[in-house]
PDB file with one MODEL, atoms N, CA, C and O in Angstrom:
MODEL        1
ATOM      1  N   MET A   1      19.022 -30.939  25.209  1.00  0.00           N
ATOM      2  CA  MET A   1      20.147 -31.414  24.011  1.00  0.00           C
ATOM      3  C   MET A   1      21.120 -30.681  23.516  1.00  0.00           C
ATOM      4  O   MET A   1      22.304 -31.011  23.447  1.00  0.00           O
ATOM      5  N   ALA A   2      20.414 -29.216  23.005  1.00  0.00           N
ATOM      6  CA  ALA A   2      21.777 -28.006  23.312  1.00  0.00           C
ATOM      7  C   ALA A   2      23.209 -29.208  23.513  1.00  0.00           C
ATOM      8  O   ALA A   2      23.473 -29.733  22.432  1.00  0.00           O
ATOM      9  N   ASP A   3      23.641 -29.437  24.067  1.00  0.00           N
ATOM     10  CA  ASP A   3      24.929 -29.770  24.975  1.00  0.00           C
ATOM     11  C   ASP A   3      25.216 -31.374  24.150  1.00  0.00           C
ATOM     12  O   ASP A   3      26.362 -31.729  23.871  1.00  0.00           O
ATOM     13  N   ARG A   4      24.174 -32.102  23.879  1.00  0.00           N
ATOM     14  CA  ARG A   4      24.460 -33.156  22.838  1.00  0.00           C
ATOM     15  C   ARG A   4      25.274 -32.240  21.787  1.00  0.00           C
ATOM     16  O   ARG A   4      26.466 -31.943  21.711  1.00  0.00           O
ATOM     17  N   PHE A   5      23.671 -31.775  20.683  1.00  0.00           N
ATOM     18  CA  PHE A   5      24.814 -31.223  19.724  1.00  0.00           C
ATOM     19  C   PHE A   5      25.281 -30.504  18.898  1.00  0.00           C
ATOM     20  O   PHE A   5      25.102 -30.322  17.694  1.00  0.00           O
ATOM     21  N   HIS A   6      26.411 -29.779  20.266  1.00  0.00           N
ATOM     22  CA  HIS A   6      27.448 -28.652  20.053  1.00  0.00           C
ATOM     23  C   HIS A   6      27.707 -28.440  19.010  1.00  0.00           C
ATOM     24  O   HIS A   6      27.681 -27.236  18.752  1.00  0.00           O
ATOM     25  N   LEU A   7      28.119 -29.441  17.749  1.00  0.00           N
ATOM     26  CA  LEU A   7      28.251 -28.901  16.293  1.00  0.00           C
ATOM     27  C   LEU A   7      27.528 -28.250  15.495  1.00  0.00           C
ATOM     28  O   LEU A   7      28.055 -27.721  14.516  1.00  0.00           O
ATOM     29  N   LEU A   8      26.251 -28.146  15.711  1.00  0.00           N
ATOM     30  CA  LEU A   8      25.023 -28.172  15.043  1.00  0.00           C
ATOM     31  C   LEU A   8      25.206 -26.197  14.808  1.00  0.00           C
ATOM     32  O   LEU A   8      24.893 -25.671  13.739  1.00  0.00           O
ATOM     33  N   LYS A   9      25.490 -25.768  15.439  1.00  0.00           N
ATOM     34  CA  LYS A   9      25.193 -23.803  15.317  1.00  0.00           C
ATOM     35  C   LYS A   9      26.696 -23.813  14.434  1.00  0.00           C
ATOM     36  O   LYS A   9      26.717 -22.865  13.650  1.00  0.00           O
ATOM     37  N   TYR A  10      27.991 -24.687  14.376  1.00  0.00           N
ATOM     38  CA  TYR A  10      28.532 -24.492  13.113  1.00  0.00           C
ATOM     39  C   TYR A  10      27.960 -25.368  11.817  1.00  0.00           C
ATOM     40  O   TYR A  10      28.385 -24.927  10.749  1.00  0.00           O
ATOM     41  N   GLY A  11      27.362 -26.154  11.735  1.00  0.00           N
ATOM     42  CA  GLY A  11      26.737 -26.594  10.956  1.00  0.00           C
ATOM     43  C   GLY A  11      25.521 -25.578   9.944  1.00  0.00           C
ATOM     44  O   GLY A  11      25.274 -25.207   8.797  1.00  0.00           O
ATOM     45  N   LEU A  12      25.017 -25.497  11.475  1.00  0.00           N
ATOM     46  CA  LEU A  12      24.122 -23.865  11.027  1.00  0.00           C
ATOM     47  C   LEU A  12      24.115 -22.921   9.928  1.00  0.00           C
ATOM     48  O   LEU A  12      23.409 -22.628   8.963  1.00  0.00           O
ATOM     49  N   ALA A  13      25.924 -22.336  10.850  1.00  0.00           N
ATOM     50  CA  ALA A  13      26.233 -21.271  10.314  1.00  0.00           C
ATOM     51  C   ALA A  13      27.059 -21.127   8.896  1.00  0.00           C
ATOM     52  O   ALA A  13      27.282 -20.060   8.323  1.00  0.00           O
ATOM     53  N   ILE A  14      27.628 -22.973   8.280  1.00  0.00           N
ATOM     54  CA  ILE A  14      27.629 -23.243   7.006  1.00  0.00           C
ATOM     55  C   ILE A  14      27.201 -23.056   6.332  1.00  0.00           C
ATOM     56  O   ILE A  14      27.699 -22.474   5.368  1.00  0.00           O
ATOM     57  N   VAL A  15      25.734 -23.513   6.421  1.00  0.00           N
ATOM     58  CA  VAL A  15      24.341 -24.040   5.482  1.00  0.00           C
ATOM     59  C   VAL A  15      23.904 -22.464   5.244  1.00  0.00           C
ATOM     60  O   VAL A  15      23.447 -22.084   4.165  1.00  0.00           O
ATOM     61  N   LEU A  16      24.085 -21.649   6.303  1.00  0.00           N
ATOM     62  CA  LEU A  16      23.854 -19.636   5.910  1.00  0.00           C
ATOM     63  C   LEU A  16      24.900 -19.349   4.952  1.00  0.00           C
ATOM     64  O   LEU A  16      24.167 -18.974   4.037  1.00  0.00           O
ATOM     65  N   VAL A  17      25.930 -19.261   4.540  1.00  0.00           N
ATOM     66  CA  VAL A  17      27.215 -18.824   3.957  1.00  0.00           C
ATOM     67  C   VAL A  17      26.960 -19.487   3.136  1.00  0.00           C
ATOM     68  O   VAL A  17      26.604 -18.618   2.340  1.00  0.00           O
ATOM     69  N   PHE A  18      26.735 -21.101   2.210  1.00  0.00           N
ATOM     70  CA  PHE A  18      26.558 -21.805   1.428  1.00  0.00           C
ATOM     71  C   PHE A  18      24.718 -21.331   0.299  1.00  0.00           C
ATOM     72  O   PHE A  18      24.512 -21.179  -0.905  1.00  0.00           O
ATOM     73  N   ILE A  19      24.065 -21.282   1.196  1.00  0.00           N
ATOM     74  CA  ILE A  19      22.889 -20.545   0.416  1.00  0.00           C
ATOM     75  C   ILE A  19      23.037 -18.517   0.091  1.00  0.00           C
ATOM     76  O   ILE A  19      22.536 -17.767  -0.746  1.00  0.00           O
ATOM     77  N   GLY A  20      23.931 -18.328   1.193  1.00  0.00           N
ATOM     78  CA  GLY A  20      23.905 -16.646   0.476  1.00  0.00           C
ATOM     79  C   GLY A  20      25.509 -16.859  -0.638  1.00  0.00           C
ATOM     80  O   GLY A  20      26.175 -15.893  -1.010  1.00  0.00           O
ATOM     81  N   GLY A  21      25.659 -17.523  -0.797  1.00  0.00           N
ATOM     82  CA  GLY A  21      26.707 -17.283  -1.753  1.00  0.00           C
ATOM     83  C   GLY A  21      25.966 -18.056  -3.270  1.00  0.00           C
ATOM     84  O   GLY A  21      26.124 -17.851  -4.473  1.00  0.00           O
ATOM     85  N   LYS A  22      25.197 -18.916  -2.544  1.00  0.00           N
ATOM     86  CA  LYS A  22      24.428 -19.665  -4.068  1.00  0.00           C
ATOM     87  C   LYS A  22      23.514 -18.587  -4.289  1.00  0.00           C
ATOM     88  O   LYS A  22      23.053 -18.500  -5.427  1.00  0.00           O
ATOM     89  N   MET A  23      22.958 -17.273  -2.947  1.00  0.00           N
ATOM     90  CA  MET A  23      21.766 -16.446  -4.050  1.00  0.00           C
ATOM     91  C   MET A  23      22.843 -15.807  -4.767  1.00  0.00           C
ATOM     92  O   MET A  23      22.756 -16.197  -5.931  1.00  0.00           O
ATOM     93  N   THR A  24      23.831 -15.003  -4.635  1.00  0.00           N
ATOM     94  CA  THR A  24      24.677 -14.012  -4.982  1.00  0.00           C
ATOM     95  C   THR A  24      25.773 -14.498  -5.936  1.00  0.00           C
ATOM     96  O   THR A  24      26.686 -13.777  -6.339  1.00  0.00           O
ATOM     97  N   LEU A  25      25.580 -15.959  -6.304  1.00  0.00           N
ATOM     98  CA  LEU A  25      25.983 -15.809  -7.765  1.00  0.00           C
ATOM     99  C   LEU A  25      24.539 -16.830  -8.417  1.00  0.00           C
ATOM    100  O   LEU A  25      24.636 -17.981  -8.843  1.00  0.00           O
ATOM    101  N   MET A  26      23.595 -16.218  -8.349  1.00  0.00           N
ATOM    102  CA  MET A  26      22.918 -17.165  -9.046  1.00  0.00           C
ATOM    103  C   MET A  26      22.302 -16.339 -10.353  1.00  0.00           C
ATOM    104  O   MET A  26      21.208 -16.644 -10.829  1.00  0.00           O
ATOM    105  N   PRO A  27      22.954 -15.481 -10.772  1.00  0.00           N
ATOM    106  CA  PRO A  27      22.770 -14.979 -12.100  1.00  0.00           C
ATOM    107  C   PRO A  27      23.800 -15.173 -13.406  1.00  0.00           C
ATOM    108  O   PRO A  27      23.729 -14.836 -14.587  1.00  0.00           O
ATOM    109  N   TRP A  28      24.984 -16.023 -12.445  1.00  0.00           N
ATOM    110  CA  TRP A  28      25.943 -16.277 -13.205  1.00  0.00           C
ATOM    111  C   TRP A  28      26.145 -17.656 -13.195  1.00  0.00           C
ATOM    112  O   TRP A  28      26.789 -18.158 -14.117  1.00  0.00           O
ATOM    113  N   PHE A  29      25.564 -18.553 -12.030  1.00  0.00           N
ATOM    114  CA  PHE A  29      25.982 -19.602 -11.701  1.00  0.00           C
ATOM    115  C   PHE A  29      24.537 -20.550 -11.343  1.00  0.00           C
ATOM    116  O   PHE A  29      24.294 -20.615 -10.138  1.00  0.00           O
ATOM    117  N   HIS A  30      23.428 -21.386 -12.393  1.00  0.00           N
ATOM    118  CA  HIS A  30      22.657 -22.296 -11.570  1.00  0.00           C
ATOM    119  C   HIS A  30      23.032 -23.120 -11.135  1.00  0.00           C
ATOM    120  O   HIS A  30      24.260 -23.163 -11.218  1.00  0.00           O
ATOM    121  N   MET A  31      22.518 -24.065 -10.552  1.00  0.00           N
ATOM    122  CA  MET A  31      22.400 -25.187  -9.164  1.00  0.00           C
ATOM    123  C   MET A  31      21.138 -25.960  -9.302  1.00  0.00           C
ATOM    124  O   MET A  31      20.235 -25.603  -8.546  1.00  0.00           O
ATOM    125  N   LEU A  32      20.971 -26.616  -9.841  1.00  0.00           N
ATOM    126  CA  LEU A  32      19.907 -27.522  -9.080  1.00  0.00           C
ATOM    127  C   LEU A  32      19.643 -27.898  -7.800  1.00  0.00           C
ATOM    128  O   LEU A  32      20.591 -28.177  -7.067  1.00  0.00           O
ATOM    129  N   VAL A  33      18.333 -27.964  -7.330  1.00  0.00           N
ATOM    130  CA  VAL A  33      17.010 -27.999  -6.410  1.00  0.00           C
ATOM    131  C   VAL A  33      17.627 -28.896  -5.580  1.00  0.00           C
ATOM    132  O   VAL A  33      17.824 -28.690  -4.383  1.00  0.00           O
ATOM    133  N   GLU A  34      17.960 -29.952  -6.219  1.00  0.00           N
ATOM    134  CA  GLU A  34      18.666 -31.517  -5.534  1.00  0.00           C
ATOM    135  C   GLU A  34      20.011 -31.262  -5.251  1.00  0.00           C
ATOM    136  O   GLU A  34      20.505 -31.845  -4.286  1.00  0.00           O
ATOM    137  N   TRP A  35      20.521 -30.690  -5.749  1.00  0.00           N
ATOM    138  CA  TRP A  35      22.139 -30.290  -5.417  1.00  0.00           C
ATOM    139  C   TRP A  35      21.835 -29.460  -3.956  1.00  0.00           C
ATOM    140  O   TRP A  35      21.992 -30.020  -2.871  1.00  0.00           O
ATOM    141  N   SER A  36      21.442 -28.239  -4.066  1.00  0.00           N
ATOM    142  CA  SER A  36      20.985 -27.753  -2.921  1.00  0.00           C
ATOM    143  C   SER A  36      20.563 -28.120  -1.309  1.00  0.00           C
ATOM    144  O   SER A  36      20.878 -27.776  -0.169  1.00  0.00           O
ATOM    145  N   LEU A  37      19.766 -28.924  -1.902  1.00  0.00           N
ATOM    146  CA  LEU A  37      19.327 -29.516  -0.865  1.00  0.00           C
ATOM    147  C   LEU A  37      19.817 -30.571  -0.124  1.00  0.00           C
ATOM    148  O   LEU A  37      19.716 -30.765   1.088  1.00  0.00           O
ATOM    149  N   ALA A  38      20.627 -31.561  -1.399  1.00  0.00           N
ATOM    150  CA  ALA A  38      21.732 -32.092  -0.565  1.00  0.00           C
ATOM    151  C   ALA A  38      22.666 -32.007   0.225  1.00  0.00           C
ATOM    152  O   ALA A  38      23.105 -32.860   0.997  1.00  0.00           O
ATOM    153  N   VAL A  39      23.094 -30.622  -0.016  1.00  0.00           N
ATOM    154  CA  VAL A  39      24.280 -30.444   0.193  1.00  0.00           C
ATOM    155  C   VAL A  39      24.067 -29.948   1.591  1.00  0.00           C
ATOM    156  O   VAL A  39      24.962 -30.225   2.389  1.00  0.00           O
ATOM    157  N   VAL A  40      22.597 -28.968   2.216  1.00  0.00           N
ATOM    158  CA  VAL A  40      21.883 -28.532   3.276  1.00  0.00           C
ATOM    159  C   VAL A  40      22.158 -29.414   4.208  1.00  0.00           C
ATOM    160  O   VAL A  40      22.939 -29.502   5.156  1.00  0.00           O
ATOM    161  N   GLY A  41      21.126 -30.208   3.593  1.00  0.00           N
ATOM    162  CA  GLY A  41      20.624 -31.966   4.467  1.00  0.00           C
ATOM    163  C   GLY A  41      21.889 -32.608   4.811  1.00  0.00           C
ATOM    164  O   GLY A  41      21.935 -33.347   5.795  1.00  0.00           O
ATOM    165  N   GLY A  42      22.821 -32.415   4.158  1.00  0.00           N
ATOM    166  CA  GLY A  42      24.680 -32.821   3.835  1.00  0.00           C
ATOM    167  C   GLY A  42      25.388 -32.613   5.573  1.00  0.00           C
ATOM    168  O   GLY A  42      25.638 -33.311   6.556  1.00  0.00           O
ATOM    169  N   VAL A  43      25.475 -31.296   5.168  1.00  0.00           N
ATOM    170  CA  VAL A  43      26.287 -30.448   6.421  1.00  0.00           C
ATOM    171  C   VAL A  43      25.259 -30.516   7.737  1.00  0.00           C
ATOM    172  O   VAL A  43      25.939 -30.514   8.763  1.00  0.00           O
ATOM    173  N   ILE A  44      23.670 -30.583   8.050  1.00  0.00           N
ATOM    174  CA  ILE A  44      23.570 -30.669   8.677  1.00  0.00           C
ATOM    175  C   ILE A  44      23.357 -31.889   9.523  1.00  0.00           C
ATOM    176  O   ILE A  44      23.099 -31.933  10.726  1.00  0.00           O
ATOM    177  N   LEU A  45      23.499 -32.794   8.735  1.00  0.00           N
ATOM    178  CA  LEU A  45      23.076 -34.526   9.003  1.00  0.00           C
ATOM    179  C   LEU A  45      24.859 -34.516   9.469  1.00  0.00           C
ATOM    180  O   LEU A  45      25.249 -34.846  10.589  1.00  0.00           O
ATOM    181  N   GLY A  46      25.679 -34.108   8.445  1.00  0.00           N
ATOM    182  CA  GLY A  46      27.182 -33.910   9.012  1.00  0.00           C
ATOM    183  C   GLY A  46      27.280 -33.656  10.284  1.00  0.00           C
ATOM    184  O   GLY A  46      27.495 -34.588  11.059  1.00  0.00           O
ATOM    185  N   SER A  47      27.151 -32.427  10.721  1.00  0.00           N
ATOM    186  CA  SER A  47      27.271 -32.079  12.157  1.00  0.00           C
ATOM    187  C   SER A  47      26.765 -32.687  13.256  1.00  0.00           C
ATOM    188  O   SER A  47      27.316 -32.802  14.351  1.00  0.00           O
ATOM    189  N   LEU A  48      25.253 -33.234  12.787  1.00  0.00           N
ATOM    190  CA  LEU A  48      24.913 -34.088  14.023  1.00  0.00           C
ATOM    191  C   LEU A  48      26.045 -35.359  14.352  1.00  0.00           C
ATOM    192  O   LEU A  48      26.709 -35.728  15.320  1.00  0.00           O
ATOM    193  N   VAL A  49      25.904 -35.639  13.411  1.00  0.00           N
ATOM    194  CA  VAL A  49      26.964 -37.259  13.257  1.00  0.00           C
ATOM    195  C   VAL A  49      27.977 -36.969  14.343  1.00  0.00           C
ATOM    196  O   VAL A  49      27.965 -37.517  15.445  1.00  0.00           O
ATOM    197  N   LEU A  50      29.145 -35.764  13.814  1.00  0.00           N
ATOM    198  CA  LEU A  50      29.981 -35.178  14.480  1.00  0.00           C
ATOM    199  C   LEU A  50      29.744 -34.915  15.872  1.00  0.00           C
ATOM    200  O   LEU A  50      30.787 -34.794  16.515  1.00  0.00           O
ATOM    201  N   SER A  51      28.739 -34.798  16.491  1.00  0.00           N
ATOM    202  CA  SER A  51      28.439 -34.055  17.532  1.00  0.00           C
ATOM    203  C   SER A  51      28.291 -35.562  18.116  1.00  0.00           C
ATOM    204  O   SER A  51      29.042 -35.716  19.079  1.00  0.00           O
ATOM    205  N   LEU A  52      27.721 -36.425  17.880  1.00  0.00           N
ATOM    206  CA  LEU A  52      27.828 -37.666  18.846  1.00  0.00           C
ATOM    207  C   LEU A  52      28.615 -38.347  18.762  1.00  0.00           C
ATOM    208  O   LEU A  52      29.086 -38.946  19.729  1.00  0.00           O
ATOM    209  N   LEU A  53      29.059 -38.488  17.427  1.00  0.00           N
ATOM    210  CA  LEU A  53      30.901 -39.251  18.085  1.00  0.00           C
ATOM    211  C   LEU A  53      31.709 -38.632  18.714  1.00  0.00           C
ATOM    212  O   LEU A  53      32.329 -39.248  19.581  1.00  0.00           O
ATOM    213  N   ILE A  54      32.052 -36.862  18.450  1.00  0.00           N
ATOM    214  CA  ILE A  54      32.906 -36.377  19.252  1.00  0.00           C
ATOM    215  C   ILE A  54      32.559 -36.571  20.657  1.00  0.00           C
ATOM    216  O   ILE A  54      33.505 -36.741  21.426  1.00  0.00           O
ATOM    217  N   THR A  55      31.039 -36.578  21.266  1.00  0.00           N
ATOM    218  CA  THR A  55      30.680 -36.709  23.047  1.00  0.00           C
ATOM    219  C   THR A  55      30.645 -38.213  23.136  1.00  0.00           C
ATOM    220  O   THR A  55      31.452 -38.583  23.988  1.00  0.00           O
ATOM    221  N   ARG A  56      30.096 -39.072  22.650  1.00  0.00           N
ATOM    222  CA  ARG A  56      30.587 -40.305  22.809  1.00  0.00           C
ATOM    223  C   ARG A  56      32.364 -40.806  23.315  1.00  0.00           C
ATOM    224  O   ARG A  56      32.822 -41.571  24.164  1.00  0.00           O
ATOM    225  N   LYS A  57      32.903 -39.978  22.358  1.00  0.00           N
ATOM    226  CA  LYS A  57      34.634 -40.181  22.796  1.00  0.00           C
ATOM    227  C   LYS A  57      35.094 -39.241  23.530  1.00  0.00           C
ATOM    228  O   LYS A  57      36.138 -38.841  23.015  1.00  0.00           O
ATOM    229  N   GLU A  58      34.808 -38.575  24.645  1.00  0.00           N
ATOM    230  CA  GLU A  58      34.709 -37.897  24.739  1.00  0.00           C
ATOM    231  C   GLU A  58      34.070 -38.283  26.970  1.00  0.00           C
ATOM    232  O   GLU A  58      34.473 -38.111  28.121  1.00  0.00           O
ATOM    233  N   ASP A  59      33.023 -38.793  26.269  1.00  0.00           N
ATOM    234  CA  ASP A  59      32.154 -39.612  27.325  1.00  0.00           C
ATOM    235  C   ASP A  59      33.190 -40.754  28.372  1.00  0.00           C
ATOM    236  O   ASP A  59      33.502 -40.955  29.546  1.00  0.00           O
ATOM    237  N   GLN A  60      33.494 -41.452  26.502  1.00  0.00           N
ATOM    238  CA  GLN A  60      34.793 -42.771  26.716  1.00  0.00           C
ATOM    239  C   GLN A  60      35.520 -42.535  27.764  1.00  0.00           C
ATOM    240  O   GLN A  60      35.214 -42.716  28.943  1.00  0.00           O
ATOM    241  N   THR A  61      36.604 -42.079  27.271  1.00  0.00           N
ATOM    242  CA  THR A  61      37.530 -40.760  27.481  1.00  0.00           C
ATOM    243  C   THR A  61      37.380 -40.313  29.685  1.00  0.00           C
ATOM    244  O   THR A  61      38.266 -40.338  30.540  1.00  0.00           O
ATOM    245  N   GLN A  62      36.663 -40.151  29.742  1.00  0.00           N
ATOM    246  CA  GLN A  62      35.965 -39.590  31.053  1.00  0.00           C
ATOM    247  C   GLN A  62      35.612 -40.232  31.886  1.00  0.00           C
ATOM    248  O   GLN A  62      35.502 -39.779  33.025  1.00  0.00           O
ATOM    249  N   SER A  63      35.311 -41.544  31.563  1.00  0.00           N
ATOM    250  CA  SER A  63      35.064 -42.484  32.486  1.00  0.00           C
ATOM    251  C   SER A  63      36.517 -43.551  32.874  1.00  0.00           C
ATOM    252  O   SER A  63      36.585 -44.470  33.690  1.00  0.00           O
ATOM    253  N   LEU A  64      37.148 -43.226  32.319  1.00  0.00           N
ATOM    254  CA  LEU A  64      37.641 -44.052  32.325  1.00  0.00           C
ATOM    255  C   LEU A  64      39.394 -43.975  33.133  1.00  0.00           C
ATOM    256  O   LEU A  64      40.095 -44.985  33.185  1.00  0.00           O
TER     257      LEU A  64
ENDMDL
END
């Protein structure tokens, strides 16, 4: 399954950078929990969907 979701590691890296930046800016900038969860969920879901789409495109070009 790790080959199928090959972009997930990049998505998780983006999530870690986002959370670290949010923690750093917390004294000056407050973000709602709902917005944070939406960003995290969107990035992870986006990386999963892109992984599937790119894998399907590669499979189609290899079968031709």
